[in-house]
Wavefront OBJ file of the C-alpha trace (Angstrom):
o trace
v -49.023 3.127 -31.261
v -47.832 6.666 -32.016
v -47.060 7.323 -28.343
v -45.084 4.080 -28.042
v -43.031 4.945 -31.108
v -42.317 8.408 -29.731
v -41.149 6.972 -26.415
v -38.917 4.481 -28.246
v -37.293 7.151 -30.391
v -36.869 9.430 -27.380
v -35.161 6.669 -25.426
v -32.913 5.860 -28.376
v -32.001 9.512 -28.721
v -31.142 9.772 -25.040
v -28.932 6.688 -25.319
v -27.103 8.174 -28.294
v -26.653 11.530 -26.560
v -25.413 9.774 -23.443
v -22.992 7.646 -25.428
v -21.677 10.698 -27.270
v -21.294 12.575 -23.996
v -19.417 9.677 -22.405
v -17.157 9.344 -25.440
v -16.365 13.043 -25.206
v -15.646 12.708 -21.478
v -13.457 9.632 -21.955
v -11.436 10.894 -24.908
v -7.926 12.093 -24.166
v -5.570 13.137 -26.966
v -2.236 11.474 -27.558
v 0.811 13.498 -26.610
v 3.323 13.124 -29.408
v 6.463 11.041 -28.896
v 9.853 12.674 -28.475
v 13.415 11.461 -28.819
v 14.769 10.389 -25.465
v 16.499 13.405 -23.887
v 20.252 13.016 -23.434
v 21.046 12.131 -19.797
v 23.591 14.976 -19.726
v 20.788 17.460 -20.461
v 19.425 17.064 -16.936
v 20.841 18.880 -13.948
v 22.663 16.501 -11.576
v 21.004 17.984 -8.498
v 17.585 17.467 -10.081
v 18.423 13.850 -10.905
v 19.448 13.220 -7.302
v 16.295 14.915 -6.030
v 14.299 12.667 -8.334
v 16.028 9.563 -6.983
v 15.106 10.537 -3.426
v 11.512 11.313 -4.388
v 11.118 8.063 -6.336
v 12.224 6.287 -3.182
v 9.532 8.061 -1.170
v 7.025 6.967 -3.771
v 8.450 3.435 -3.491
v 8.182 3.107 -7.264
v 10.373 0.015 -7.480
v 8.036 -1.978 -5.223
v 5.335 -2.130 -7.893
v 7.412 -1.624 -11.024
v 10.064 -4.310 -10.443
v 9.606 -8.073 -10.595
v 11.375 -10.274 -8.039
v 14.959 -10.583 -9.305
v 13.999 -8.369 -12.242
v 15.540 -5.189 -13.593
v 14.605 -2.047 -11.636
v 11.540 -0.210 -12.968
v 11.029 -2.671 -15.857
v 7.498 -3.477 -14.685
v 5.432 -6.603 -15.435
v 4.854 -7.263 -11.739
v 1.372 -8.803 -11.323
v -0.811 -6.912 -8.848
v -4.025 -8.640 -7.844
v -7.038 -6.387 -7.300
v -10.708 -7.174 -6.607
v -11.347 -6.521 -10.311
v -8.558 -8.571 -11.866
v -4.784 -8.657 -12.225
v -2.777 -5.644 -13.364
v 0.691 -5.984 -14.849
v 2.686 -2.896 -13.991
v 4.237 -0.750 -16.678
v 7.846 -0.367 -17.735
v 9.179 2.937 -16.350
v 12.665 2.631 -17.811
v 13.642 5.003 -20.658
v 13.486 2.257 -23.264
v 11.936 3.957 -26.321
v 9.879 0.962 -27.465
v 8.578 -0.689 -24.298
v 9.211 1.967 -21.654
v 8.793 5.744 -21.357
v 11.776 6.740 -23.466
v 9.548 8.651 -25.915
v 7.542 10.413 -23.206
v 7.834 14.157 -22.785
v 7.833 15.828 -19.389
v 4.240 16.899 -20.036
v 3.163 13.327 -20.813
v 4.768 12.096 -17.605
v 3.032 14.796 -15.568
v -0.330 13.884 -17.081
v 0.118 10.228 -16.179
v 1.144 11.062 -12.635
v -1.674 13.509 -11.922
v -4.509 12.622 -14.288
v -4.024 8.885 -14.752
v -3.714 9.220 -18.560
v -0.743 7.725 -20.401
v 1.086 9.281 -23.346
v -1.198 7.649 -25.895
v -4.317 8.930 -24.146
v -5.279 5.669 -22.432
v -6.759 5.751 -18.940
v -4.638 4.169 -16.210
v -6.198 2.031 -13.509
v -6.186 3.667 -10.057
v -4.132 0.805 -8.630
v -1.526 3.313 -9.797
v -2.151 5.925 -7.085
v -2.470 9.002 -9.263
v -5.273 10.095 -6.924
v -2.488 10.661 -4.352
v 0.030 12.049 -6.811
v -2.290 14.964 -7.591
v -0.841 16.427 -4.365
v 2.737 16.354 -5.684
v 4.338 19.566 -6.959
v 5.078 19.730 -10.674
v 8.726 20.453 -9.896
v 8.992 17.211 -7.935
v 7.320 15.222 -10.706
v 9.793 16.754 -13.144
v 12.650 15.666 -10.871
v 11.394 12.062 -10.887
v 11.142 12.267 -14.679
v 14.750 13.457 -14.837
v 15.894 10.584 -12.642
v 14.075 7.939 -14.692
v 15.322 9.354 -17.984
v 18.909 10.017 -16.982
v 19.858 7.519 -14.286
v 17.790 4.373 -14.888
v 19.003 1.700 -17.284
v 16.720 1.235 -20.317
v 15.216 -2.257 -20.310
v 13.326 -3.803 -23.192
v 10.374 -5.389 -21.395
v 6.949 -5.468 -23.027
v 4.159 -5.160 -20.482
v 1.657 -7.996 -20.488
v -2.025 -7.249 -20.997
v -4.099 -6.904 -17.835
v -6.362 -9.773 -16.845
v -9.732 -8.066 -16.365
v -13.196 -9.276 -17.260
v -15.959 -7.122 -18.745
v -16.645 -4.266 -18.043
v -13.436 -3.604 -16.100
v -11.344 -4.279 -19.200
v -12.795 -1.161 -20.846
v -10.410 1.615 -19.871
v -12.787 4.346 -21.021
v -15.047 3.581 -18.047
v -12.322 5.040 -15.838
v -13.330 8.474 -17.076
v -16.472 8.032 -14.987
v -14.371 6.874 -12.028
v -12.244 9.997 -12.282
v -15.323 12.193 -12.518
v -16.733 10.672 -9.341
v -13.635 10.174 -7.227
v -10.544 12.019 -8.471
v -9.830 15.015 -6.252
v -7.251 17.225 -7.950
v -6.981 19.766 -5.138
v -3.251 20.516 -4.742
v -1.535 20.122 -1.403
v -1.771 23.237 0.741
v 0.484 23.656 3.788
v -1.313 24.286 7.075
v -0.050 27.655 8.392
v -0.960 26.634 11.939
v 1.571 23.764 11.808
v 5.359 23.887 11.730
v 7.564 23.126 8.726
v 8.322 19.574 9.868
v 4.639 18.636 10.113
v 3.842 20.160 6.721
v 6.718 18.340 5.059
v 5.493 15.084 6.588
v 1.940 15.758 5.427
v 3.169 16.453 1.902
v 5.087 13.166 1.755
v 2.386 11.015 3.388
v -0.558 12.392 1.423
v 1.315 12.642 -1.881
v 4.227 10.472 -2.963
v 4.037 8.187 0.062
v 0.386 7.395 -0.856
v -0.120 5.822 2.578
v -3.892 6.194 2.337
v -3.913 3.933 -0.731
v -3.510 0.877 1.509
v -4.529 2.141 4.950
v -7.986 3.472 4.020
v -11.142 1.497 3.251
v -12.446 1.373 -0.310
v -15.941 1.209 -1.718
v -17.292 -1.299 -4.230
v -15.809 0.765 -7.063
v -12.321 0.681 -5.595
v -12.247 4.313 -4.468
v -10.998 5.374 -1.057
v -13.791 6.124 1.370
v -14.190 7.207 4.978
v -12.890 7.106 7.568
v -9.540 8.209 6.166
v -6.770 5.894 7.336
v -9.396 3.617 8.873
v -7.754 0.413 7.651
v -7.840 -1.328 4.294
v -6.673 -4.255 2.221
v -3.503 -4.580 0.171
v -2.437 -7.626 -1.834
v -4.201 -10.036 0.496
v -2.941 -8.345 3.677
v -4.871 -6.170 6.113
v -3.386 -2.672 6.340
v -4.280 -1.533 9.878
v -5.856 1.820 10.723
v -3.506 4.748 11.256
v -6.200 6.946 12.800
v -7.679 6.974 16.306
v -8.911 3.406 15.744
v -5.387 2.047 15.341
v -4.727 -1.424 16.704
v -1.532 -0.571 18.582
v -1.274 -2.344 21.896
v 1.612 -0.139 23.044
v 1.838 3.676 22.849
v 4.065 4.929 20.027
v 6.654 7.622 20.587
v 7.868 9.654 17.646
v 11.328 8.090 17.840
v 9.868 4.577 17.964
v 7.867 5.267 14.827
v 10.955 6.583 13.029
v 12.874 3.451 14.030
v 10.069 1.238 12.765
v 9.713 3.151 9.489
v 13.432 3.050 8.734
v 14.348 -0.390 10.086
v 11.045 -2.227 9.819
v 11.348 -3.399 13.406
v 10.886 -2.203 16.961
v 11.001 -4.439 20.052
v 7.760 -2.957 21.408
v 5.823 -3.112 18.158
v 7.120 -5.972 16.046
v 8.309 -6.300 12.453
v 7.007 -5.023 9.135
v 5.712 -7.683 6.764
v 3.935 -8.063 3.462
v 3.471 -4.876 1.391
v 4.934 -2.816 4.236
v 8.354 -4.426 3.806
v 9.332 -2.596 0.589
v 8.046 0.637 2.138
v 10.442 0.454 5.083
v 13.228 -0.801 2.821
v 12.801 2.364 0.760
v 12.706 4.579 3.849
v 15.830 2.846 5.176
v 17.767 4.689 2.455
v 16.256 8.087 3.180
v 17.229 11.121 5.210
v 16.294 10.646 8.852
v 15.087 14.251 9.029
v 12.411 13.527 6.416
v 11.309 10.358 8.205
v 10.956 12.349 11.428
v 8.683 14.681 9.451
v 6.597 11.703 8.301
v 6.366 10.510 11.901
v 5.325 13.984 13.075
v 2.394 14.011 10.665
v 1.462 10.354 11.152
v 1.318 10.933 14.902
v -1.440 13.500 14.489
v -3.535 11.081 12.443
v -4.068 9.205 15.710
v -5.640 12.222 17.433
v -8.389 11.073 19.776
v -7.037 7.546 20.241
v -7.707 5.745 23.490
v -4.915 6.280 26.001
v -2.935 3.140 26.817
v -1.116 2.178 29.973
v 1.789 0.576 28.154
v 3.276 -1.150 31.197
v -0.050 -2.673 32.242
v -0.814 -3.862 28.709
v 2.634 -5.411 28.358
v 2.357 -7.183 31.711
v -1.003 -8.661 30.716
v 0.411 -9.668 27.320
v 3.352 -11.478 28.883
v 0.987 -13.538 31.024
v -0.657 -14.863 27.869
v 2.634 -16.130 26.440
v 2.985 -19.876 25.983
v 4.551 -21.452 29.052
v 3.999 -18.515 31.430
v 3.055 -19.814 34.899
v -0.037 -17.582 34.941
v -1.099 -18.307 31.364
v -4.793 -19.164 30.956
v -5.713 -22.791 30.275
v -6.581 -23.799 26.734
v -10.335 -24.366 26.291
v -11.223 -27.702 24.709
v -12.631 -25.990 21.608
v -9.151 -24.633 20.787
v -7.164 -27.745 21.726
v -6.435 -28.664 18.094
v -5.031 -25.194 17.385
v -2.994 -25.255 20.593
v -1.461 -28.560 19.508
v -0.392 -27.039 16.187
v 0.965 -23.977 17.992
v 3.027 -26.096 20.386
v 4.484 -28.116 17.529
v 5.167 -25.279 15.070
v 5.293 -21.964 16.905
v 6.117 -22.338 20.586
v 9.852 -22.715 20.019
v 10.031 -18.956 19.342
v 6.697 -17.604 20.587
v 7.004 -18.563 24.221
v 7.449 -17.096 27.664
v 10.763 -15.217 27.869
v 11.277 -15.739 24.152
v 13.074 -13.269 21.890
v 10.012 -12.279 19.881
v 7.513 -9.513 20.605
v 4.653 -11.055 22.642
v 1.891 -12.160 20.307
v -0.708 -10.317 22.379
v 1.027 -7.066 21.376
v 0.907 -7.786 17.626
v -1.639 -5.589 15.839
v -2.497 -8.326 13.347
v -3.878 -10.529 16.154
v -6.368 -7.770 17.032
v -7.410 -6.936 13.457
v -11.017 -7.413 12.301
v -9.939 -10.029 9.748
v -7.373 -12.826 9.856
v -5.768 -11.973 6.493
v -2.356 -10.849 7.751
v -2.033 -13.650 10.306
v -2.827 -16.210 7.638
v -0.357 -14.629 5.225
v 2.405 -14.816 7.835
v 1.626 -18.460 8.576
v 1.549 -19.315 4.889
v 4.521 -17.321 3.634
v 6.555 -16.348 6.695
v 8.300 -12.992 7.054
v 11.421 -11.970 5.164
v 13.334 -9.437 7.232
v 13.420 -5.815 6.096
v 16.864 -4.377 5.359
v 17.124 -2.787 8.801
v 16.161 -5.965 10.642
v 18.396 -8.563 9.029
v 18.711 -11.643 11.180
v 15.049 -11.511 12.198
v 12.656 -13.605 10.175
v 9.902 -16.176 10.360
v 9.800 -19.298 8.211
v 6.787 -20.219 6.104
v 4.724 -22.953 7.746
v 1.745 -22.956 5.419
v 2.980 -25.679 3.065
v 3.633 -27.945 6.049
v 0.080 -27.683 7.401
v -3.272 -28.871 6.197
v -6.040 -26.340 5.690
v -7.726 -27.652 8.832
v -4.542 -27.172 10.874
v -4.103 -23.613 9.619
v -7.712 -22.779 10.439
v -7.439 -24.276 13.928
v -4.184 -22.414 14.581
v -5.617 -19.070 13.500
v -8.654 -19.446 15.752
v -6.423 -20.449 18.684
v -4.188 -17.407 18.171
v -7.187 -15.084 18.170
v -8.682 -16.626 21.313
v -5.446 -16.904 23.274
v -3.765 -13.599 22.463
v -6.718 -11.261 21.915
v -9.905 -10.301 23.715
v -11.639 -9.601 20.400
v -14.443 -11.821 19.030
v -13.523 -14.838 16.924
v -12.736 -14.286 13.268
v -15.436 -15.371 10.862
v -12.926 -17.071 8.603
l 1 2 3 4 5 6 7 8 9 10 11 12 13 14 15 16 17 18 19 20 21 22 23 24 25 26 27 28 29 30 31 32 33 34 35 36 37 38 39 40 41 42 43 44 45 46 47 48 49 50 51 52 53 54 55 56 57 58 59 60 61 62 63 64 65 66 67 68 69 70 71 72 73 74 75 76 77 78 79 80 81 82 83 84 85 86 87 88 89 90 91 92 93 94 95 96 97 98 99 100 101 102 103 104 105 106 107 108 109 110 111 112 113 114 115 116 117 118 119 120 121 122 123 124 125 126 127 128 129 130 131 132 133 134 135 136 137 138 139 140 141 142 143 144 145 146 147 148 149 150 151 152 153 154 155 156 157 158 159 160 161 162 163 164 165 166 167 168 169 170 171 172 173 174 175 176 177 178 179 180 181 182 183 184 185 186 187 188 189 190 191 192 193 194 195 196 197 198 199 200 201 202 203 204 205 206 207 208 209 210 211 212 213 214 215 216 217 218 219 220 221 222 223 224 225 226 227 228 229 230 231 232 233 234 235 236 237 238 239 240 241 242 243 244 245 246 247 248 249 250 251 252 253 254 255 256 257 258 259 260 261 262 263 264 265 266 267 268 269 270 271 272 273 274 275 276 277 278 279 280 281 282 283 284 285 286 287 288 289 290 291 292 293 294 295 296 297 298 299 300 301 302 303 304 305 306 307 308 309 310 311 312 313 314 315 316 317 318 319 320 321 322 323 324 325 326 327 328 329 330 331 332 333 334 335 336 337 338 339 340 341 342 343 344 345 346 347 348 349 350 351 352 353 354 355 356 357 358 359 360 361 362 363 364 365 366 367 368 369 370 371 372 373 374 375 376 377 378 379 380 381 382 383 384 385 386 387 388 389 390 391 392 393 394 395 396 397 398 399 400 401 402 403 404 405 406 407 408 409 410 411 412 413 414 415 416 417
């Protein structure tokens, strides 16, 4: 009896010590509020630099509702753990960041802790922003404080179930996964490459979507090996990329700035606001991004672009050498002929479907999203679009169409869903 009581008290003591240790780890002090700095107190060049950098971070994509005021937040972002409503980044003193000091803003950007000491969810990519120079964070702060219209917009509470609704648990996430190593230029590379690396790894936070994540929502290996974003599949950017045509540096710049290239197709889904933001940027910087992104593909399988394109064209609907439709895909072919073949056909104006990366992806997510919701053209590709067909089809028709597309335009195994 005495031994059992000792074990019980020991266990209770360990629990208390552990709880106290976790509370100490999770606690972050509040940084006191300040009066909003006068816009005229910021240097104009710094404000402009901040505007450019905020564009590279594509802040408006997550912090602006459709048809809403820029940076006012409240955009719902669905994650595997629940729905996040993004915060108000305008300098409104009551509902935005108008009372935040420069130090409070830096802490949020790099540590994932807001002014009041609350942990931010890593859907906000502070694990990328740790690579950003303090001077650049200060420039973004200057831009938000001096050039963005204050908007009174109270952020809704996040929709998370237990235990994900307990922000303090994120202290453990940070301990396990937050790498605060600053960006270090590679002296063996030129200035263009290093600038591209800085933008891609930091503000651009490309790995946030294009890398796989573990069950706790942290990026895992292989880096840039493909991931999921808002119901879309973000394809690999490494040697395992799904490109069916070789990319030149200039082609990648065109795609990143215009969201379209005749050999590679059109940006869609979460990539659309990215290219819309880059459309406004300095071409020299986008060439730097392309220089770095090109090296991520080191070791990729060499492609004979002409041979691949010739084979792809022969798979187009209506081509005299197109393969026959197997009986098992007849239902999907019927839907395709009725809904899709008007544009996606032999000698049509679209990029051949067999060259579209989404057709070759390991999951059908992006193809299904395009069928359901269509594609709204990026700013640099106005006039090119695809209508939404999902509401016009039954679930069975959509499923049959997706399986037909995979079988007809890819040599990969059938999708499981």
